[in-house]
C-alpha positions in Angstrom: -32.1 9.1 -44.2 -31.1 12.2 -45.8 -27.2 13.1 -46.0 -25.8 15.2 -43.2 -25.3 18.8 -43.8 -21.8 20.3 -44.4 -22.2 22.0 -41.0 -23.0 18.7 -39.2 -20.0 16.9 -40.9 -17.7 19.9 -39.9 -19.0 19.7 -36.3 -18.3 15.8 -36.2 -14.8 16.5 -37.6 -14.1 19.0 -35.0 -15.4 16.9 -32.1 -13.2 13.9 -33.5 -10.1 16.1 -33.2 -11.1 17.2 -29.7 -11.3 13.5 -28.6 -7.8 12.9 -29.9 -6.4 16.0 -28.1 -8.1 14.8 -24.9 -7.0 11.3 -25.3 -3.4 12.4 -26.0 -3.2 14.1 -22.5 -4.7 11.2 -20.7 -2.6 8.4 -22.2 0.8 10.3 -22.0 0.1 11.4 -18.4 -0.5 7.6 -17.7 2.3 6.0 -19.6 4.8 8.8 -20.6 5.5 10.0 -24.1 7.8 7.2 -25.4 5.5 4.5 -24.2 2.6 5.9 -26.0 1.8 5.2 -29.7 -0.6 6.8 -32.0 -2.6 3.8 -31.9 -2.8 4.0 -28.2 -4.2 7.6 -28.4 -6.7 6.7 -31.3 -7.9 3.7 -29.3 -8.6 5.9 -26.3 -10.3 8.5 -28.4 -12.5 5.7 -30.1 -11.3 6.8 -33.5 -9.9 5.2 -36.3 -6.2 5.3 -36.5 -6.1 6.8 -39.8 -7.7 9.8 -38.5 -4.7 10.8 -36.4 -2.4 11.3 -39.2 -5.3 13.2 -41.1 -5.4 15.8 -38.4 -1.8 15.8 -37.2 1.6 15.3 -38.8 2.7 13.0 -36.1 2.8 12.1 -32.5 5.0 15.0 -31.4 2.7 17.7 -33.1 -0.4 16.0 -31.5 1.1 16.0 -27.9 2.3 19.6 -28.1 -1.1 20.6 -29.4 -2.7 18.9 -26.6 -0.5 20.3 -24.0 -0.7 23.9 -25.4 -4.6 23.3 -25.2 -4.3 22.3 -21.6 -2.0 25.5 -20.9 -4.1 27.7 -22.8 -7.5 26.7 -21.2 -5.9 26.4 -17.7 -4.6 30.0 -18.1 -7.9 31.2 -19.5 -9.7 29.7 -16.5 -7.6 31.2 -14.0 -7.8 34.7 -15.6 -11.4 34.7 -15.9 -12.5 33.2 -12.8 -14.7 35.0 -10.2 -14.3 37.4 -9.0 -13.4 38.7 -12.6 -11.0 41.7 -12.8 -9.3 43.8 -15.2 -6.5 44.7 -12.7 -3.2 44.0 -14.4 -1.3 43.1 -11.1 -4.0 40.5 -10.2 -4.1 39.1 -13.7 -0.3 38.7 -13.9 -0.3 37.0 -10.6 -3.1 34.6 -11.7 -1.1 33.8 -14.9 2.0 33.0 -12.9 0.2 30.7 -10.5 -1.7 29.0 -13.3 1.5 28.0 -15.2 3.3 27.0 -12.1 0.2 25.1 -11.0 0.6 22.8 -14.1 4.1 22.0 -13.0 2.7 20.6 -9.7 -0.4 18.9 -11.2 0.8 17.7 -14.5 4.4 16.9 -13.9 4.6 14.2 -16.6 3.0 16.2 -19.3 5.0 19.2 -18.5 8.2 17.5 -18.3 7.6 15.8 -21.5 6.7 19.1 -23.1 9.9 20.7 -21.9 12.0 17.9 -23.2 10.1 17.9 -26.6 10.9 21.5 -27.1 14.7 20.7 -27.0 14.4 17.9 -29.7 15.5 18.4 -33.3 11.9 19.3 -34.3 11.7 21.7 -31.5 8.8 24.1 -31.1 6.0 23.3 -33.4 3.5 26.2 -34.1 -0.3 25.4 -33.7 -3.5 27.2 -33.1 -3.6 26.1 -29.5 -0.1 27.7 -28.9 -1.3 30.9 -30.7 -4.2 31.1 -28.3 -1.9 30.7 -25.3 0.4 33.4 -26.8 -2.5 35.8 -27.2 -3.5 35.4 -23.5 0.0 36.0 -22.2 0.5 39.0 -24.5 -2.9 40.4 -23.2 -1.7 39.8 -19.6 1.6 41.5 -20.4 -0.2 44.5 -22.0 -2.7 44.8 -18.9 0.2 44.7 -16.5 1.3 48.1 -18.0 3.8 47.1 -20.6 4.7 49.6 -23.3 7.0 47.1 -25.1 4.6 44.0 -25.4 6.6 42.6 -28.3 9.8 42.2 -26.3 8.1 41.9 -22.7 5.8 38.9 -23.8 8.8 36.7 -25.0 10.5 37.5 -21.6 7.3 36.6 -19.6 7.2 33.2 -21.6 10.8 32.5 -21.0 10.7 33.1 -17.3 7.4 30.9 -17.0 9.0 28.1 -18.9 12.3 28.4 -17.0 10.3 28.3 -13.8 8.5 25.0 -14.9 11.8 23.4 -16.0 13.3 24.2 -12.6 10.4 22.8 -10.8 10.5 19.6 -12.7 14.4 19.1 -12.9 15.0 15.4 -11.9 17.1 15.2 -8.8 17.3 19.0 -8.2 13.9 20.6 -8.3 13.4 23.9 -7.0 10.3 24.6 -4.7 7.3 26.3 -6.3 7.0 28.8 -3.5 10.7 29.9 -4.2 10.1 30.2 -7.9 6.9 32.1 -7.3 8.6 34.6 -5.0 11.3 35.3 -7.7 8.5 35.8 -10.4 6.5 38.0 -8.2 9.7 40.0 -7.2 10.3 40.4 -11.0 6.9 41.8 -11.7 6.4 43.7 -8.4 3.4 41.7 -7.3 2.1 41.7 -3.8 2.3 38.1 -2.3 -1.3 38.0 -1.5 -2.5 38.2 -5.3 -3.4 35.2 -7.4 -3.5 32.0 -5.3 -0.9 32.4 -2.5 0.7 29.5 -0.6 -1.4 28.4 2.2 -4.8 29.2 0.6 -5.0 25.6 -0.7 -2.4 23.1 -1.4 1.3 23.5 -0.3 3.0 26.0 -2.7 -0.3 27.7 -3.8 -0.9 28.1 -7.5 -4.1 26.1 -7.4 -7.3 26.3 -9.6 -10.3 27.7 -7.4 -13.6 25.9 -7.7 -16.5 27.6 -9.5 -17.2 29.8 -6.4 -14.0 31.3 -6.6 -12.7 29.5 -3.3 -9.4 27.7 -3.1 -10.2 24.9 -1.0 -7.5 22.6 0.6 -6.4 19.9 -1.8 -8.8 16.9 -1.5 -11.5 18.9 0.3 -15.0 18.8 -0.6 -15.6 21.3 -3.5 -12.1 21.2 -4.7 -11.8 20.7 -8.6 -10.7 17.3 -9.7 -7.2 18.3 -11.5 -7.0 14.9 -13.0 -10.1 15.6 -15.2 -9.4 17.4 -18.4 -12.7 16.9 -20.1 -14.0 20.3 -19.3 -11.5 21.7 -21.8 -12.7 19.6 -24.8 -16.0 19.5 -26.6 -16.4 15.8 -27.3 -20.0 15.1 -27.1 -21.7 13.8 -30.1 -22.9 16.5 -32.5 -26.7 16.8 -33.0 -27.9 15.4 -36.1 -29.5 18.4 -37.9 -29.7 16.7 -41.4 
């Protein structure tokens, strides 16, 4: 058998990294951050343990990258769902609902993400975070901002503050209340995005592929526990 081409080797490496990102989300969701080891993630991904350190400096960097992928792709999915729109008000509403929805649907991951940002290592830049930032900056610009460089960090801070408030142990704030404050801040009509009452309590859900927002658990509603659609993990074709 002839050696694999460089392009096939590169694709294999990319998909190996994708499997590690997906496995990180799955294992941390099940066990929590502290109880998860890099070996656990490698085993779930079906990868050699040495590959984890080859791609990522450590567990925190891997998990932050994985959560940023989840946030980036969830936001992208919400912004581009049918019916697609360039309307800045609607896109801002979808962005808010998408991020608040993660607090409801992924509380373990999002709580750990918030806690990780407050550790000594703090925020760890990665390509996934940069893609998330680009989407949020574009949302701010389409909403009509003439000062994107200052308005984008404010939107990011407000969204992260809302997620933190929704997940605070012992004193969580209702998502509907947080949504109301954010919609008031950005002067958004309540019926934009995914308003409460159109699917699960509190709104902020992900529509199915037809654009509907079915009740949670109803036929046709997406499986929010499945993150596989956000990762390309199938074996690469052998084009040697």
